[in-house]
N, C-alpha and C positions, 0 to 999 in steps of 0.2 A: 316757610319750613323752619322749624326750630333747629338750631345748630346742635351738634353733638360734641362740641368742644368740652374737654375735661373740666374746664372751669365752671361749667353750668351743671355739673353733677357732683354730688358730695364726694370728697376724695376717696373714702372707703368704698363707695359704690363703684366708682370708676376703676379703682385698683382691682376689685374682685371680678370685674367684667373685661378688663383690658386683656388683650391677647398676647401681650409681652410675657416672657418667662417670669415665674414667681421669684421673689427675692430670697426666699428661704424654703426649705422643704415643707414646712407646715403653714406658711403664709399663703393666703389666696388659694386655698386648696380646692375651692369650688369651681375654679375656672377650667374649662375644657382646654386641652391642647389644640392649637391651631391646626386645622386640617386643610387639605388642598382641594376638597370637593367644591364644585361650582354650584351644586344644589344646596339650598338652605331651607330651613323652616324658621320663619320669623313670627313672633307673637307680640301683639301690641299690648303694652303694660299700662294699665290705668287703675285708679281706685286705691283702696286700702289694702292691707296685707292679705286678707282672705281672698279678695278678688285677684290680686297679683298671683297668688298661689294657683288658683284655677287656671289662669291664663298661661302660666308656666307649664302646668301639668298637661294641658292639651298639646302644647308645642313639644314637650318632652316625649309624649306618647308617639306622636308622628315622627319625631326625630329618631326614636328607637326603631320604629317599624320600617322606616325608609333608609336608615343608615346615614341620614343627612345631619349637617351641623345645625344646632339650635342657636338662634340669635334673638335678642330681646330689643324691641323698639321702645325706648324710654322718652321719645320726643314730646309726648303729651303729658308727662307726669305733673310737672308744676304748672304748665301753662293752662291746661284745661281741667285738671282735677284737683290742683293745689294739694297734692299728696306727695310724700317722699317715697322713693324707691326703697323697698324694705327687704327684698329677697336676699340681700347680701348677708343677712343674719344666718343663712342656711348654706349647706354644702351643695349649692346648685351647680349644674354643668351647662354653661351657656356662654356665648360671646355677645358683644355689643353690636347691634346692627348699625350700619353706616347709612348716611342719608340717601345715597344713590340706590340702596337696596330696598327701601321702603316706599310704598305707594304714597303719592302726594294727594292727600285727602283734605287738607286744611289750608293750604297755601293758595293764593290767587294771583292773577296777573302774570307778569313776566317770569317771576320765580317759579310759579307752578308749571308754566310751559317749558322752562329750561329743564326742570327735573323730569318732566314727562319725556323729553327727548332722550335724557340719560337712561330712563327706565326702559325705553324701547330696546336698548342694547342689553339690558339685564332684566327680562320679564320675570314677574313673580305673581302667581295667581292669588288674587285678593279674595279671601274667604270671610264673608261677613255673617255673623250669627243672625239667623232669621227669627228665632223664637227661643224661649227659655227651655224648651224640651230638647232631649238628646237627638242629634241628627246623625244616624249611622253612616250616611254617605261620606261624612268627613273622614272616617277612618280608612277609607279606601283611596284617598287622594294621593297623587304622586307629583313629582316635579317640585320646583321651588314654590313654597306656599307662604302666604302672609295671613295670619289669623287675627281678626278684629271682632271682639265680643267678650263675653264673660264666661261662657262654657261651663256653667255650674252644674255639672253632673259627674259622678265618679265613673260613669259608663265610658267616658272618654279616656280614662287611664286605669281602669280596673285591671287590665291585663298586665300592667307593670306596677302594681300596687307597692311591691317591696322596693322597687327602684324609687318611686315617688317618696315613700317614707324615708328612705336613705338620703335622698336629695334634701329633704326638709328637716334633717337632723341639724342641731345647732352647730355652727362653725366655731363657736367659742364656748368655754365653760360657763355654767351658770354663775351669776354673781353670788356673793356669799349669803346675802339675804334670801335669795331664791333657793339656794341649797338648803337652808333651814326649813323653808316651807315644804320643799320636796321631801325632806326627811319626815316631816309631820304627815304628809300625804301617804307615805309608804307604810306608816304604822297604823293606819286606819282603813276602814272600808269606805274609801273616799269617793264622793260623787261631785263632779264639777257642775256648777250652776252659773250660767252666763246671763247677765242682765245688760242688755244693750240699750243705751240711752243716746247721748251725744247728738249727732246730726239727725237721728230719728225724731228728736224732740225739737231741736233748734232750726233745722232746715225744712222749710215748707214742702219742698219737692220730695225729700227723703221721707218725710212724715206721710205725705200723700201716697207714696209707693209702699211703704212698709208698716206705717203705724207704730204703735208701741204695745208691749205686752204688759198686762195689768198684774198686780201682785197676786190676785186670786188664781191666776193661771199657774204661777210658780208654786203656790200652796198645794194646788191639786197635783202638780207634777211631782213634788216632793213626797206627797202622800202615796202616790202610785209607785214611786221608786222605793219607798220604804216597804211596800208590800212585796217587792221583788228581790230585795236584798236585806241581809241581816245587819242591824245596828249601823245604819249609814251615817257618815259624817259629811256634811255638805260644805264644800269650799266655794264661796261665792266670788266670782270675778265680774267686775263691772267698770265701765268708764265713768260711772257716777256712783262711787262707793257710798257717799253720804245718803243718796236717795235709796240705795239698796238696803242699807242698814236701818233706815227709818221705815221702810215699807215692807220688807220681808220679815215677818214675825212668824216664828215657828218654835215648837217645843223640841225639835230635833237639834242635834249638835251642829252648829254653824260657825264657820271661820270666814271672815271677810278679808279678802286679799287686796291690798292696795295695788293699783295698776302700776306697772313698770313704766318708767320714763326713758328719755334719751334714746329713742329708736330701738329699744330692746323688748318690744312687745312680743316678739317670738318666744321669749323666755316664759311669759305668762301662758302662751299657747301650749308650750311643752309641759308646763305644770298641769294644765287641764288634761293633756294627753296621758299624764302619769296617773290620773285618777282611774279607778276601776270602772266607773259608770258615769253617765253624763246627762245633764239637762241643758239643752241648747236654747239660745234665743233664735229669732229669725235673722241670724247674722252669719256671714261666712267665716268670721273669726272663730266662733264656737263650733261651727260645722267642722272646721279643720281640727280644732282641739279634740273633738270626739273621734274623727276619722283617723287621726294619727295614732290613736290607741289601737294596736293591731290585735288585741285580744278578741277572738271570735265570740267569746261568751259575754262580752260587755252588754249592758243595757243602755240604750240611748233613747231619751224622750225628746222629741222636737215639736214645735208648734204645728197645729193642724193646718194653719194657713201661713205661708211664708210672706205673701204679699197681701196688701189690704184689698185690692180689687180681685174678684173671682175670675176676671178675664185673663189674668196671668196664670198659665198652667205650670205648676211646680211639681208635677208628678215624678219627674226624673231627678229632682234636686235632692230629695231625701232617700238614702239607701233603703232597700227593701227590708232589711233586718231591723231598722229603727222603728220606734213606735211614735205615732203622731197623736197628740192629744189636743 
C-alpha cells in the first residue's frame, strides 16, 4: 500500500487537501472543514485532469445527497498512472483519504492482510464501475462508499451542476498571458477547438483505445459550426500545437493557443469554457472545457465515436444537447 506521507505528494496538493485549518482567509479555500461524521464517500483518483474531474464529480454528487464527507484517494496517482494530482487548481471541497479508510486492492502478502484487518473495523463499500454507461443504482447507495472507476457521464452529477461548476472554478487568478487570450476570446464569436495528440499517438494502449482524429474531421466540424453561428473565430487548443498548425488548414479565422505548462492546464480548460461554442476531441479535457460553459444556447460538436472499438458503449458520455459528427 502506498503511503500517504505528505512528502510523497506535491506540497501544494497536500496543503489544499490537508484537514488542518487554513493559514489565511483566502489560502486553501477549496478544503472542506473537518467534520465529525463517521460516514464517508471516497473516490479513487487516477489519470489526467479530465478523468480526475469525473471521479471527483461522482463523489461530490453522492457526498451532497448523503450529507457525508468527501475524501480523495491519491495512492495510485504516481505509482500506477504516472500522473500528477491536478484538482488543487480548483475550489474543490474534499479531504485526503487515509490508508485505513481505503480498500486494499493492490498490496499483497502481510501488508495486505494487515490492512484488511484494519478495514474490518471501518468497512467501506467498494463500488467498481462495470461499464462506460451510466449506472443509476449508484445514485441510491448509502453508507460509507468507495468509488473506483472513471464515471464519465454528466448523469452522475447533473442534479448538482451549479455546485460542480463552482467547485471547478479556478482557485487562483489567470496568469497575465492567459488574461490576454481571455480578453481576445470575449471580443469574438469564439469557438474552442481541441486537438488531442500526446499519448493517443505515442502510447500503443491509448491509441488502441481511442485512436486519433484526422484533420478532415476538424474541417467538417468547423464547417458545420460556421453554419450554426455567425462569423466564428476558432481558438485551437492542443498538446501538439505544431501538428495542429501544420494540419488544420482553414479559411476561417484561427488562433492557435500554446498549451499552459507548470501544472496550470486548468487555465486552458477555462479559456475553452469562456468560448461561446465548442468542438471537442475524444478527450475528457475538452469535454469539461465545453461542459463548464453554462450557456444553455451553446453549440457543441463532438466526435461520433469516442472509442476506437464499437464494443465500448459511449451513449451516456456525450450530453443529449451536444451534436455528434
